[in-house]
N, C-alpha and C positions, 0 to 999 in steps of 0.2 A: 856586231856590224852595222856598224854606222854608217850613214848614207843612204838604206835600204830600208829606214824606217819606218815608210806608211805600210808597205807590206807585211811589216811585224807588231803586230798587235798584242796587247799585254790580256793575259787571265788573270794579274792580279788584282788587290785590292780590296777594298769591305765595302761591301754596299749596305745599304739601311732602307728596310721596305715601308715605305704609311702609306697605309691604305686610305683614299680621298671617300668618305661618307658624305660629302657634298659635291658641288659640282664646279668651285670656287678654288684655286689652288694654296698652300698654306700661306698661312698670315705674317709680313714681315715684321720681321722683330720676335716672333716666336721659335725659342728652342725647338730642333727636332728631337722628335722624342720615339724616331724610329729605333728599332734592335739593332745592333753592331753587327750582325749574323747574316751572312751572305746568305738567298734562300734562292731554293735551287727554280728553273725555269719552269717546270712542271708545277710548282707550288705558284708563281707569279699569275700563271695560267687561268687561275683558277676565280679570280677577282676581276672586279669592274675596270675599275682603271686604278692604276697604280701610280706611286712616284718610288722611285730608285734614288740612294741618294749615297754619294759617293764622295769621300774624304779625300783632298789633296796631296797625291805621292811626295809632290818635289814644290817648294816656292822659295821665291829670291827674289832681293829686291837690285839694284842697279843703279851706280849715279855716276854721274858726267862728272864730275870735280873730284871724284875717286875712280877713275875708270878702273883702277886696276883691285880695287876694294871687291869683296865677295862678303855677302851678308844672307848667304841662304840658309845660317844659323840665329837669325833675327825676327823676334816674334811681332815684328809689323812690315808690311808690304808698303811702301812709299808710292806715291803716286803725284809730280810736280813740277813746274817749268823750271821753277827761280829757286832753288840749284834745282837743276833737272834731274829729276826719278823716275826710273821705270819700274816695272811690276811683271816676274812671269811666275804661273802655275800652270803643272800637270795633275791630268787627271787619271787613272786607268779605269775603263769600266767595261765591268763583265758580268754575267749573268744576266744580262738582260733577254725577258723572251723576244723569240723570232717573230715580232710583232714592228709593227712603224710606230715610232718617236714621233709622239704629238710634240713635246716640246722641251725644251733643257735649258735651264736655269742655273749661270753663277753666282753663288748666294754668298755675301762677303758681310762682315760686322765692321763700320764705321767707328776707328776710335774717336775721331773728331769731322768736323764738316765742312762745307765747302760752296758755295755758290755757283762752280760750274764741277761737276765729276769729270771722270775721265771717260773715253772710250777704251775698247776691249776688241780687240783681233783675237784672230786663229795665230798661231806660232808653229815654229817645229818643237813637239816638246820634249825630243832629248835634250837634255843641257842637263851637267850636275848640279846639282844642288848645292855642294859648296865649294864648287869650283868658277860657275857662271860669273863674269865680267862684265863691264860696259863692251869690252871690246868683242869679247864671244855670243852676246844676249842675240837672241833669237828676234829673228827682225819679222815686221804681219805678212800677215799671206791673206792679201785680198782686203773686200773694201771691210770701215767698223762693222762688225756684230753690230753692237750696240752703243749710247750714249747716255750717261745721265748727266742730267742739270742738279739741281740741288740736292746735297746730301746732309741730312741730319746729323751731329754726334750720336753716340750709343745705339744704331738704330743698323739693323739687317738693310742690304742693297741687294737687290734681285738686276744681274744681268741675262736679257734673251738672247742666248747664245744659240740657239736651235741651229742655223746655219750648218754651225760645224760641226754637229753631233751627228753622226750616221750612223752608227749603232757598237756596239761589241769594238771599241778601240782606244788608244792614247792619243788622249789629246791634248793639245796646249794652247794657254793664252798669252797674250800679254798687255798690261795695262798703260797707253798712252796718256798724257796729260794734256788737256785742255787749258788752262789756266795758271797763273802765277799764286793763286788760293790752293795749297796742294792737299791732299788728304792721306790720311795711313789708316789700314785696315787692319786686321788682325791676320797675322799667318797661321802657319800650322803650328809652331811653336809657340802658339798662345796657349798659357798656362788654363785656360777655361775651355775645356773643348767645345762647347755646344756654338764657342764664337769662331773658332777655327773654320777655312774654307769648305763650301760645298758644291758640287755638283748634282742640282738636283733635274734626273731624268724623267720624264711622263708618258709612260705606254700606254696602248691599247691592245691587251694579250687578245683582243677577240677581230685584229685585223684580220682580213682575209685570208693573203696567200705569202704570208709569213717573209716579205722581202728582205732581200740582201743584196751587197754588192762582192765584186772581189776588187784585189788590188794585184796592179802588176808594176814592175820597175821595168821603164826602158833606159837604157844606156848609152849615153854619144860620147864618145871619144873625142878629144880636141881636134881637130882640124889642120891648126899653128897653133906653136909656143916658142918659147926660146928667151931668153934674157940679155940684159945690158948692161954693161962694166963703166962706168967714171973712168978708170984708169984707163983703159983702153976704146974710146968712144968713138972710133970708127969699124970697129969690130963687129961682126954678125955673130950670135951664136944659136941660129934657129934651128942646127942640126945636129948641139950637142945633144946627149942621152940625158943629161940633169940641168934642171933649170939651179941657179944660185941664187940666193938673196941674202944681202950684208950689209954692214954701213962700212968695213972696214977690206978691202977696197968697198966704195957701194954697187951695190948690185942690185936690179931692180928684172922680176920673171912678169911676164906675158902670157898668157892663155887665149886663145880664140877656137869658139863654137858655131859650129853652121847651124840653120832652123834646121827643125824637125817637123815633121807629122806626126800628130795624134792621132792612131786610129779611131774610128767610127765606133758610136756608144762608150767610150770613156773621157775622162776629164782629166785634167791635171789638176793634183792637190797640191805638191810639193815638189821642189828642186834641189836637190845638194850639188855642189861642187865638192868631189872627191880624189884627192890629192894623196898620192902614196912617198911618205914620208922617208925616205933615205939617211937623213942625217938632220936631228931638231936642234932649237937652242931653248934658250930657260925664258926668251920672248921670241914667240915664231913672229912671222911675216905679219901684218895686216891685210889684210882684204878688200879691193876698191871695185867698183866696177869700172872700166877701161872704154876707150874709143873703140870702136871697130874699125875704122878707117887706116888701116895698117898699109905702107910704102908697096908698091911691089917691085918685084923686080923679075926680068924676063925667064932672067936662069935661073933665080933661087926662092921664085914663088913670093907672098907675103912673107918680109922676116924685115930685120930692124936695129938697128945701133943705138948708143948713148945717144947721139943728136936726133933721132926719129922715132925713136921709141912712143908708142901709145899714152896719151893723156888719159891717168885717173880721173873719175868723174863723181862728182859728188863725195857724201861724207865716207867713213868705214863702214863697210857693211857686213863683216867679221874676219875672223881670222882664228891667231893661236896655230896650231900645227906645229905643235911642242913633242910630241912624242915621234922618236924614231922606229924606223923597220917598220912602218904597221901605215894603214889607212885609216887617214883622217877627213872630217866634211863639216861643210859648212851651208846651211840655209842660203839659198840664192834666190826662193821664190818670189821674193820682192821684187825683185829686177828681171825675173826672167818671166816673163809674162806674156809676151807672145811669140809661140812655139816657131813658126815660120821665120824667123826672124836670125841675124848671125850678134851673136853676144861673147865678149870679154870683159877678162878680168886683170885686176893687177896687184901684184904681190909684192908690196913696201916695208922694207925691212924695218926693223925693232929691234935691232939687238947687235953689235959687231958681230957676232957667230955667222956664222956663217950657216944658214939650212940650205939641204939639198933636199931635192922631190925629183922624182923619176918625170922625165917629158915624155910629150907625144914623139920621140923618134926612140924612148929605153925600149933595150932589145928584150924585155921582157914583154911583150905587147899587154901582156894582164896587169902591168902596172903603171900602163897610161893613164893619164888624166882623163877624166868624166863628169859627164854630167848626168846624176842617178834621179830622172825622170817620176815621181808617183804619182803612177796612175789611178784612177777608182772608175768601173764601170759603172755602168747605169744599173738602180736598182730592177733586179729580175724577180719571179715570185718563185718560190720554192714548194711553198704548198698548192693544192686545188681539192676542194672539199664542201662536202654538211657537218664535217664534222667525225671525229677518228683520226688515227695516226697521229698523235701529236706525242709525245717523248715521256715515258715513263721514268725510267731510273739512265743513268751511263753508267760505264766504268772501262776504265784506261789502264793499260798494263804493257809496261815498257819496260829495256834494260839496255846494256850497252850496247847490244845486238842487234840483228836484226831477228826481230821478232814477227812470224809470220803465222797467218791463222789459214788451215787448207780445207777444213770440215767443220761441221758443227750440228750437232742434236740436242734432241732434250730429251727428259725421261717423263714420267707420267707426271711427278708432283712438279712439274716446272725446271727444275734443275736442268744444266747442262752439260755435257762432257764437248773440248775443243782439243783438232789435233794439228798439230804445226810444228813450227820452229820456238822452243821458249822453255824455259827452267833455266838451274844453275851453269850451265855448259852451254857455250853456244853453239852449235850449229853451222859451224862458219866453212865448212866442205859442203855445206844444201846437201847433205847424205842423212838418212835417220830420220827415226820424228820422236815426237812429245807425245803424251796425254796430258790434258789436265780435266776437272770436276770442277763446278760451281755449283753454289745452291741459287735458285730463282731468281735471286736479287744480283747475282755477277759476285757474290763473294767467294772466295776459291776459297778447296777443301781438300783438295791435292795435287798434284803435279809428278808426273813419271815420265823420265826420258826412257822410252824403250829401248832405241839402239842409236849409235851413230856411225852405224856399218852403212853403207852401199845399197839403201833402202829409201824406196820414194814410196810412203803411204797417201793414197790418193781419196779416198772416201770410207764416211764411219757411221754407224747409226747404232741406237739403242733401242735392247729389245726390252718387253714390257715390265720385263725384272729387274731392269738394270743395267742388265751385261752391254758389253760395248761389242760390237763387231765392226773389226777394220779389215780392209782391205788394200792391196799395192803390189810393186815390182819390186825385183830384186836382183842383186849383180853379187857374186860368192855365194858364201853358205852362213846369211846371218844367223841369230842365234835372237827372238824373238822371247827367250822363256824357257821354252821346253824341248830346248835343243835345237842342231842348227837345220837349218831349211836344205833338202836337195837342189844338186846339178850346182852349175854356174850363173844360170839364168833363169830367172821364172816371175811367178806373181806367188801371193800368199792371201790367205785368207786367216784370221787371227780372232778368238774372241777372247776379251778380260772381263775380269771380274767389277763388281761397282766399286769396288776400291783400286782396281788397277792392276792387279794378281793377274800372271797371264793364266788362263784356263787351256786353251789348245791352241795351235799355229800350225797350219798345212801348206808345203807348197810346192806349186805344180810345175812342168816345165815342158816347152814345146821345142818340139823340133824340126829341121827341112825333111824329115823321111828319107834322110839317103842313104847310101850305103857308107862303113864306115870310113871311108877313106875321106867323102865327102862331107861326113857328118857335120852337123851343129845344131846346135840350141836358136833359137830363134826367137824372137821379145815375144811378150805378152803383155797389155796395158790394162788392169780393172779400169773400169771408168766408173762406176756405182754398185752401191750398195741397198740391202732393204731388207726387212726382217717382216715377218706376221705374229701373230696372236701366240706361236708356238715358239718362239724364238728362233726358226732355220733363219740361216743367212742366203740371199738372194744375191747374186754378186753377177754383174754382165760387163763387156767392152769388145776387145779389137787383140789381134793375135795373128801370127803367121806361119804358117806351116801346121804342124798336125800337135795336140793334145789328149792325154786321159785325165780325165779328172774324175775318176773312180766308175765310169761309165760306159767303158769302150773308148778307141780314139775317135775324136772329132776333128775335121779339115775344113781349114779356112781354103783349100783348093790352091790350083795351080799358080794363080796369080801371083798367091802370096808368098811362094819362093820362088820369083825369077831371079834370073844372074844378073840381071841389070837393074830395072825397076818391082818394086816389090809390091802388094798394095792388101793392104789389113783386111781380114775377113772378120765379121761379129761371134762373138758367143754370149750367153746366157746361163746357168746352173745352180743351181740348190742346193745347198746341205743343210742338213739337220739339224738342232742345239746342240748335238756332240759333235759337229763336224762331218758325220757322214755323208754320201754320196747320194741324194735323191734324183737329179735330171741333170744333164746337159745337154745340148744341144750349138750349132755353129753356123752361122752364115756365110755361106762362099763370097770370097771377093772376086771382084771382075778388072780387068783393067781399063779405065774409064777415070774420067774426072767432071766433077769434084769428087775425092775419095770417099768411099759410103764409112760410115761409122757409127758402130753404135752407142748412144751415148748417155741413155737412164734407163731407170729398172725402178721398180714400185709394185706393191699388193693393193690387192683390195682389202675389202671386208669379209671378203670370201674365201682367203688365202690364196685368191688366182693371182698370177704372177704377169705382169704389164711391162714388155718392153717398147722402147722406141730409141730413132735415130732418123739415119739412113741407110738403106740397105741397097745393095747390087743388082743389077741383071739376073745374076746368077743366084741371088740368093734364097734360098727356102725356106719360108717363116712356115709352113707348115701343112699349104696346100699345093704342091708345086712351086718351080720360079716363077720370081715375080716378070723377069722379060724387058724390064727397064729398070735403072735407078731412081729411087724414090724416095720419099721421106713416109715415113711407118709408124704404126704402132699396132702393135701383135698382144696378142693375151690367150698366155697358157694356163692348165689348170694346175691344181698345187702338186700333181705329180709329172707336169710336163704336155699333156694331151694341147691339142690345137686347140682352141677356141672360139677364133676369128682375128682379123685385120682392119683396119684402116688406112690404105695407100692414099697417096696424092701422084696420081701418077702426071707426069710431063710437068713437072714443077720442081724449081732448084731449094735448095736448105736443104733441112731435119728437124725433126719433133725434140727438144732439148730438156724438158721435164715430164715426169709425168707424176699421178696422187690420185688414189683411190679417195674417193669423199662418202662421207655417213651415209649417204643417200644413196650408196651403190653403185655409181657412175665413176666414171672416169675425167679428172681433169689432166689437163696438157697443155703444154707452152710449144710454140715452133716458133723458127724463122726462116719462112717461106719466101721464093719469088716467083715471079710469072701469074698466070691465068688458071684459078681453079674455081670449082664447087663446093660447097659444103652447107649441108642442110635447106638445098634447094633452091642457094641465093649464091651470084658470082662475085669471086674477090677477084683483090690482082694484088700478088706481094710486089715491096719495091716500088722502086718510081715509075710510073709506065712511059715516062719521058723519056727515060733510058733504055738504052738497049740493056735486055733482061743477065743477066750474067752472075757467076754463082754468090757473088758478093752483095748483090742487089737485089736484098731483101730486108721485110716488112717483119716487126714482131707479130705474131696472134698470142691468145687465151682464147681455150674452149673446151667443150666438153663429148662425151660420148658417154650415151646410155650405157648397162650394163647390160646389154643387148649386142654394144657396138655401132648401135644408131645413130647419125648426126645428130649431137643439140646446138647447142649455141656456140657462136662466136663470135669475137670482136677482134679488128686490129689493135695494133698496141703502135701507136708510132715513135719507133724507135730512132728515126731520123738517120739514117745510115750506124746506128749501134746497133744492139743485139737482145732479147728479149731473154731470161736466164730461167732461176729455180722459180720454184714455187712451190707456196704449200696450203692446207685448205683446213677450212675449220669443220666446229660441230656443227655451225648450222649451215654449210655448204660453202660458206665466201672463200674467195680467189684472192690469195696477196702474193705477189710476181715480185720478181727484181729482174733488175737490167742494166745497160746504159745507153745513151744517147748523145745525140751532139747537139749542139746550139740550140734553139727554142726548141719543143716538143710537147705534144700533147696528148695524156694517155687517156682523155676519157672528160677531165672536169674544167681543162682551160690550160694555158699555158706555162710551162716549167723550163726553167733553164736558162743559160745567160743569152741577152741579144746577138753576143758576137758567135761568129762560124770559125774565128781561126782558132779558137780555144781547145783544149783537152774536152773529151766527153765527159760527162757528171754519170755521176749511179741513179739508180732510181729506185722505187716501193712503191707499189700500186695496188689498192684493196677495191676488189669487184665482189655483187653479190651472188648472189647461188644463181642467179638469172645472165650475170654478165653486166649489169649495170655499175657504173661508175659508183663509189663510195669517197674515196677519196687516194690521193698519190702525193706524192711527197720525191723533190731532186735532195742529192746530197753531194760531196765533193764530189771531185774528181781525184782526191790523192787518195781516198779508199782504195788501194792496189796494193798486189805486191811487190816488193824490188825486179827491176826488171823490165814490168809490164808498163804498156801503154794505156790500157784503157782501165776503170774501176770495177770491183766486184764486192758485192755483200753476199753475205749468205745467209737466209732466214730456217727459223725453226719455229715450230708452232708452241706458245704457252698455255695453260687451261685457262678458261677464263676467253680467251680468244685473243690476248695480247701475242706480238707477233716479235719473237727474238731477232735483231738483225746485227751480227757481226763482220768484222774483215779485219785488214792490215791497214797502215795508214803510212802513209811516208811525207817525212817534213813537217807542214803546217795543213791543219784542218779547220772549218768550220762549224758548228755542231749549236742547232739553235742558239745562235750568237754566241757562243763562247770557241774561244778559240784556243785550239790544243796545237803542241808541238811533239812531236818524235822523240824520245829518250836518244835514241840511238839511230841505225837507219831506218827501221821502221818499225812501230809497237801495234798491239794488239786492242783494239776497242771493241766494246759489245754495247746494246742501247736497246730496249724496248719500246716499241709502239705499242699505244694502248687503242683497245677496240673502238 
């Protein structure tokens, strides 16, 4: 996708690591003795100061005296004014730790010397090494980065290019002469490897907040364009659907673009003119800057004929456009430097063949000429903390289809099981599910596509013995491996062996309880599953009507079977390790907004069951109806006896995550809105200056004691986002995840981008056993499922306190400075965060 190059950062390239054992840099003239293998960011982070060395991935010389000559395969890069020679280089930077770059040096080996060395500029890096010539060479972007004076032959020369190296990226440089006393440098085709061009990037892995930037492409479509024909000097072609450029008859085309505005917090890094070439020539038109002073007609607007056509300005700034039926681009950043001003360009023929290009009046609006303005955001912090939370390993898996992660759980050894869409057969209908097991380092062990029937698995957990428990809902009579499930609509519980074999599966149906003529099955939606030391299965969720899970009918109440609007009731049920019913209970629905949902279930060290969400005013958690809708946490004994509750009366929102801690108390996450008290301290959820609405919530994480007393609570600034899942470690620490907008503070300082009109970013934060912030990180907005607008990461705990993080990602993401692009619509991504 040429023309959007700034947003497409390379992942390739080979980096060599040089550890600095003294305060100075490497000595000029000393060959690079680093290894040729790229080291991971986790390895680089352990060093005090490092220099990462990158070899050029493309370089070439161009000559004015032979403008069509192509010298990308030559062993030398020349820079001279007589005859004029210029050179270009490209480097793909990847694997840099997420830390501040303190210096970047372009190191070249001088074959001969000069009294006045060249200047180096940034340029568009996407040139074709064996096809670049004088006509289509990249132009300088911005001011000179460095300028060399005397250069001695047989020495290494270092140009300071720090201002152009912002992180993991693809960067380009052009060498421009200052003197007729030219100089030749060794190119990447030089036979001696140590003389080839290198980019030396100095990084400080200990830099505080792991800054990064985002990229965005702003497109501005041509406001006016047209062509003029010498054979018809008074005819105007400003409304033609195509621009024509040729010499027989001579035809010239011109394009005009209005000024544009750069959003706050963004900087223009490059501008490309993008044209859709309908019919090309062997020698495509040359590109010039042109006058913006176009003749104006009261009826036709800005239009021209041969006699009044705009004037080309200055030298050639680009060209070619030689490939038909595709987009072609040329960098114009060196002339489009003032966003608020209009800019114009001329296409002047270089061949008797006629080139045709889609115009601003093309019927297909997507093919109209445009400026692609590559923007880069201000740097922002992605890490806050005093240690911990750095990346251990990363694993990415993808194919041609839509690989999706729906649930994740670890076993006692740190290995993990994933549930979702993946495997050899794509889940193109969005139905069915697969299971996969991985070793503790993310190495795949097996994958099983359980079913492609109309089934949606929603949650899983792993028992202490390594068995896999899965819950979900279905339509029809799917078979998960032990026979068809009953009815035509229901929910299922299933147990799989550590090898993926189905041990047992049971289906349950809900119905409206009406006589036969009006009878119908009603939906059941399991939301969460948990297990205990005996391998029991505990499931919670929401349903309509009534159902029997093995202990008699439970009902969601009349509001759940309304003829017009129906409201869901909640349920919780426990089954033993063989799938036999232990207890079940329902929470009655009520006609109210916001709707009450059960969201989460967990067990504690004593085998008690913890239930959380939002309950309706009619719900009975165990000691009578609540009387008002409220967020809640309820606790039940191993056989279902009610043990206590904590509610938040008069508050919007819900409890979204629960987990028993090793200390016997309970950790929870909640999104709450409105005033409430916890532990004798007053809190307000949401933005106090806004009207309290169901959407105006803030995240909170906290604890309850084993007896249900308030422990500690801390707000988590989600900036109109939401807090989500949590895991707890053996030390009592709590790790949470969620998503937030713009810049937010999870307790250690600001995270996230400075602009407010972008997508939400995902976050992970770790707090001590008493709620003190230890570290927090923000992650890419594209960690999300297809069709979703908010990112979502899933957490699981590994032995030793490491946190496993998993998710699906769409398109492009960046993690620790390394860029990834999904193979299909979405890929799976797992990474480990160290304690």
